[in-house]
C-alpha positions in Angstrom: 60.3 0.1 -8.6 57.4 1.1 -6.2 56.1 4.5 -5.0 58.4 4.4 -1.9 61.5 3.7 -3.6 60.7 6.3 -6.2 59.9 8.9 -3.4 63.2 7.9 -1.9 65.1 8.6 -5.1 63.5 12.0 -5.5 64.3 12.9 -1.8 67.9 12.3 -2.5 68.2 13.9 -6.0 69.7 17.2 -4.8 72.6 15.2 -3.3 73.6 13.8 -6.8 76.2 15.6 -8.8 76.4 14.7 -12.4 79.0 15.9 -15.2 77.4 16.4 -18.5 80.0 16.2 -21.2 79.1 16.9 -24.9 77.6 19.1 -27.5 76.0 21.8 -25.8 73.5 23.7 -28.3 71.0 26.5 -28.2 67.5 25.8 -28.8 66.0 29.0 -30.1 62.2 29.2 -30.6 60.7 32.0 -32.8 57.1 32.3 -32.1 55.2 33.7 -35.3 51.7 35.1 -35.6 50.2 34.2 -38.8 47.7 36.9 -38.5 50.5 39.5 -38.9 52.1 38.0 -42.1 53.2 40.8 -44.5 54.2 40.7 -48.2 57.9 41.7 -48.6 58.1 44.7 -50.9 61.7 43.7 -51.9 61.1 39.9 -52.7 57.2 39.4 -52.9 57.7 36.5 -50.5 55.8 36.4 -47.1 57.6 38.0 -44.2 56.7 36.2 -41.0 56.4 38.3 -38.0 58.1 37.0 -34.8 56.2 38.0 -31.8 58.3 36.2 -29.2 61.3 34.1 -28.5 62.2 31.1 -26.5 65.7 30.3 -25.5 66.6 27.1 -24.0 69.7 24.8 -23.6 69.6 22.1 -26.3 71.7 18.9 -27.1 73.6 18.2 -23.9 71.7 21.2 -22.5 68.5 19.3 -22.9 69.8 16.6 -20.4 71.2 19.5 -18.3 68.0 21.0 -18.1 66.2 17.9 -17.2 68.7 17.1 -14.4 68.3 20.5 -12.9 64.6 20.1 -13.0 64.9 16.9 -11.1 67.1 19.0 -8.7 70.6 17.2 -9.3 73.6 19.3 -9.3 75.2 19.5 -12.9 78.7 20.4 -14.2 78.7 21.4 -17.7 81.7 20.7 -19.9 81.5 21.6 -23.7 82.2 24.4 -26.2 80.6 27.7 -27.2 81.7 30.2 -29.8 82.5 33.7 -29.1 79.1 34.8 -30.5 75.6 36.0 -29.6 74.4 32.5 -29.5 77.1 31.5 -27.2 76.0 34.3 -25.0 72.4 33.1 -25.0 73.3 29.6 -24.2 75.5 30.3 -21.3 72.8 32.6 -19.9 70.2 29.8 -20.2 72.5 27.3 -18.6 73.2 29.8 -15.7 69.4 30.6 -15.3 68.6 26.9 -14.7 71.3 26.7 -12.0 74.0 24.6 -13.8 77.6 25.0 -13.2 79.1 26.7 -16.3 82.8 27.2 -15.0 84.2 24.3 -17.0 82.6 25.4 -20.4 85.2 26.3 -22.9 84.9 29.1 -25.3 86.6 28.7 -28.8 86.8 31.7 -31.0 87.2 29.4 -34.1 83.7 27.8 -33.8 80.2 28.8 -33.9 77.7 27.9 -31.1 75.7 25.1 -32.2 72.2 26.4 -32.7 68.9 24.9 -33.6 66.6 27.7 -34.6 62.9 26.6 -34.6 60.3 28.8 -36.2 57.0 27.9 -34.5 53.9 29.3 -36.4 50.5 29.6 -35.0 49.0 30.5 -31.8 49.9 29.5 -28.2 48.9 25.8 -27.7 48.6 25.1 -31.3 52.2 25.9 -32.9 53.4 24.1 -36.0 57.1 24.0 -36.5 58.5 25.3 -39.8 61.8 24.2 -41.4 64.5 24.4 -38.8 67.6 26.7 -39.3 70.8 24.9 -37.9 74.2 26.2 -37.0 76.9 23.5 -36.8 80.7 23.1 -37.0 82.0 21.1 -39.9 85.7 20.9 -38.9 87.5 19.6 -35.7 87.8 21.5 -32.5 91.3 23.1 -32.0 93.9 20.9 -30.1 93.9 23.6 -27.2 90.2 23.3 -26.9 90.3 19.4 -26.9 93.1 19.5 -24.3 90.9 21.8 -22.1 87.8 19.5 -22.5 89.5 16.6 -21.4 91.3 18.4 -18.2 87.9 19.9 -17.3 86.2 16.5 -17.6 88.6 15.0 -15.1 88.1 17.9 -12.7 84.3 17.7 -12.8 84.2 14.0 -12.5 86.2 14.0 -9.4 83.3 16.0 -7.8 80.6 13.7 -9.5 78.4 10.5 -9.0 78.2 10.1 -12.9 79.2 11.3 -16.1 76.8 11.7 -18.8 78.3 11.9 -22.3 76.1 13.5 -25.1 77.5 13.0 -28.7 75.1 14.8 -30.8 76.3 15.2 -34.4 77.1 12.7 -37.1 80.0 14.5 -38.4 83.1 12.4 -37.6 85.5 14.2 -35.1 83.5 17.6 -35.7 81.8 17.7 -32.4 83.1 17.7 -28.7 83.3 14.0 -28.4 86.0 13.2 -30.9 88.3 10.3 -31.2 90.6 11.6 -28.5 88.0 12.7 -26.1 86.3 9.2 -26.4 89.8 7.6 -25.6 90.1 9.9 -22.5 86.5 8.7 -21.3 87.7 5.1 -21.8 90.7 5.6 -19.8 88.7 7.1 -17.1 86.3 4.3 -17.1 89.3 2.0 -16.4 90.8 4.1 -13.7 87.3 4.5 -12.0 85.4 1.2 -12.6 82.7 2.2 -10.0 82.1 5.5 -11.5 78.7 5.6 -13.6 79.8 6.7 -17.3 76.8 6.8 -19.7 77.1 7.6 -23.3 74.5 8.5 -25.9 75.6 9.0 -29.4 73.5 9.3 -32.6 76.2 7.9 -35.0 79.0 6.4 -33.1 77.7 4.4 -30.2 79.8 1.3 -31.4 83.0 3.4 -30.9 82.4 3.4 -27.0 83.9 0.8 -24.7 83.6 0.2 -21.0 80.6 2.4 -20.4 77.0 2.3 -20.2 75.6 3.1 -23.6 72.0 4.3 -24.9 70.7 4.3 -28.4 67.4 3.8 -30.1 66.2 0.8 -31.9 67.5 1.9 -35.2 70.9 2.9 -33.7 71.5 -0.3 -31.8 71.0 -2.2 -35.1 73.2 0.1 -37.0 75.9 -0.4 -34.3 76.1 -4.0 -35.0 74.8 -4.3 -38.5 76.0 -1.1 -40.3 74.5 -2.1 -43.6 71.0 -2.7 -42.3 68.2 -1.0 -44.0 64.6 -0.4 -43.0 62.8 -0.6 -39.8 64.1 -3.4 -37.5 61.7 -5.9 -35.8 61.8 -6.9 -32.2 64.0 -10.0 -32.8 66.6 -8.0 -34.5 66.8 -5.3 -31.8 67.1 -8.0 -29.3 69.8 -9.9 -30.9 71.7 -6.6 -31.6 71.2 -5.4 -28.0 72.6 -8.7 -26.5 75.7 -8.3 -29.0 76.4 -4.8 -28.0 76.2 -5.7 -24.4 78.6 -8.5 -25.0 81.0 -6.2 -26.7 80.8 -3.4 -24.3 80.3 -5.3 -20.9 78.2 -2.5 -19.5 74.4 -2.1 -19.5 72.9 -1.1 -22.9 69.8 1.0 -23.0 67.5 1.0 -26.2 64.6 3.5 -26.4 61.8 2.3 -28.8 59.3 5.3 -28.5 55.9 4.3 -27.6 57.2 0.7 -27.0 59.4 1.7 -24.0 62.9 1.0 -23.2 64.9 -2.4 -23.3 67.8 -2.9 -20.9 70.6 -5.5 -21.6 72.9 -6.3 -18.7 74.4 -9.1 -17.1 71.2 -10.8 -16.0 69.6 -10.9 -19.6 67.1 -8.4 -21.2 64.5 -6.4 -19.5 61.5 -4.4 -20.8 60.2 -1.2 -19.2 56.8 -0.1 -20.7 56.4 3.4 -22.0 53.8 5.4 -19.9 50.8 5.7 -22.0 49.7 9.4 -21.7 47.4 11.4 -23.9 48.7 13.6 -26.6 49.5 16.0 -28.2 53.2 15.1 -28.2 56.3 16.8 -29.2 58.9 13.8 -29.1 61.9 16.1 -29.8 64.2 15.5 -26.9 62.5 12.5 -25.6 65.6 10.4 -25.7 67.7 12.9 -23.7 64.7 13.2 -21.1 64.9 9.5 -20.7 68.7 9.8 -20.3 68.3 12.4 -17.5 66.1 10.0 -15.6 68.1 6.9 -16.2 71.4 8.4 -15.1 70.0 10.2 -12.2 68.5 7.0 -10.9 71.7 5.0 -11.5 73.8 7.6 -9.6 71.5 7.1 -6.6 71.9 3.4 -6.6 68.7 2.2 -8.7 68.9 -0.9 -10.5 69.4 -0.7 -14.3 65.7 -1.8 -14.8 64.3 0.6 -12.2 66.5 3.4 -14.0 64.6 2.5 -17.3 61.2 3.0 -15.7 62.5 6.4 -14.3 63.5 7.3 -17.8 60.2 6.6 -19.3 58.4 8.6 -16.6 60.5 11.7 -17.3 60.1 11.3 -20.9 56.4 11.1 -20.7 56.1 14.4 -18.9 58.5 16.3 -21.2 56.8 15.2 -24.5 53.6 16.7 -23.4 55.3 20.1 -23.3 54.8 21.7 -26.7 56.9 24.3 -28.4 59.5 24.5 -25.5 62.5 22.3 -24.5 60.6 20.9 -21.4 61.7 19.2 -18.0 60.2 17.3 -15.2 60.2 18.0 -11.5 60.4 15.6 -8.7 56.7 16.2 -7.9 55.6 15.6 -11.4 57.5 12.3 -11.6 55.9 11.3 -8.3 52.5 12.1 -9.6 52.9 10.7 -13.0 53.8 7.2 -11.2 50.7 7.5 -8.9 48.4 8.3 -11.8 49.8 5.8 -14.5 51.8 3.1 -12.8 50.2 2.2 -9.4 
């Protein structure tokens, strides 16, 4: 990748339509001013005073937010509950210009939510213990059928399908066994379609699609009993094996050590962009995925797409206390400042 090819990608980003399928969550930041702490008369505990809120799409919404920041069109396929968090999440998705027509409301589920208390002052917040709302039972068969139907409708209008499987509880998220099988069938019917899956716990169950995982996850996918921190040799070995099993490129994110890509031509390494801190690495992998998939949808090579992913992630990790995103202008400037 060079500056001219990057500018060309950014110029055509609005032409790309991408379906994002998976676990859409609400990121709810609560900003707490420590100067206003009160002692609760009822419990004797400190009552924190919330002076502001930040409402952002999380999970699959994070990649949606990043893709919209990069100016791609996005169709959202996921589930919300019939609750206040669902209203906030849908409002946040609409606010960034994502198409929410194909989101499914399931009255039997809560909207997945990450509540993030942030204590401190603007620019120097510390995150307290998070409060999570998740679902611990499968979605209804009616919701599952609608998810698969809507996925097919949206893919027919898209250049890529990005699958975000957020949760580790088997078959309790949107990307359950039947949805995963439907994705595989879609890959066989549309071999030229870019299908990219990111799964925290079940990447080994995907077939026939591009997959993304971190260095721990790629090892677990091949060596489920592995413990500890994998070294470079083990990551390389497992990356090659996962590619051989899957037959599509494998992206392995490694934090400050960049991204490894395994494809038909071998293994390639894309260095991370070395930017100054402070950092908030939450969502960095999702940011990288948005850059990778957008680049692939516009015809970039797997290796150039990894470079794009690193650039986008380097921008969002510098955005503290929010679910950040990168714009085309920021991507180009980051390349000029750090990679030329």
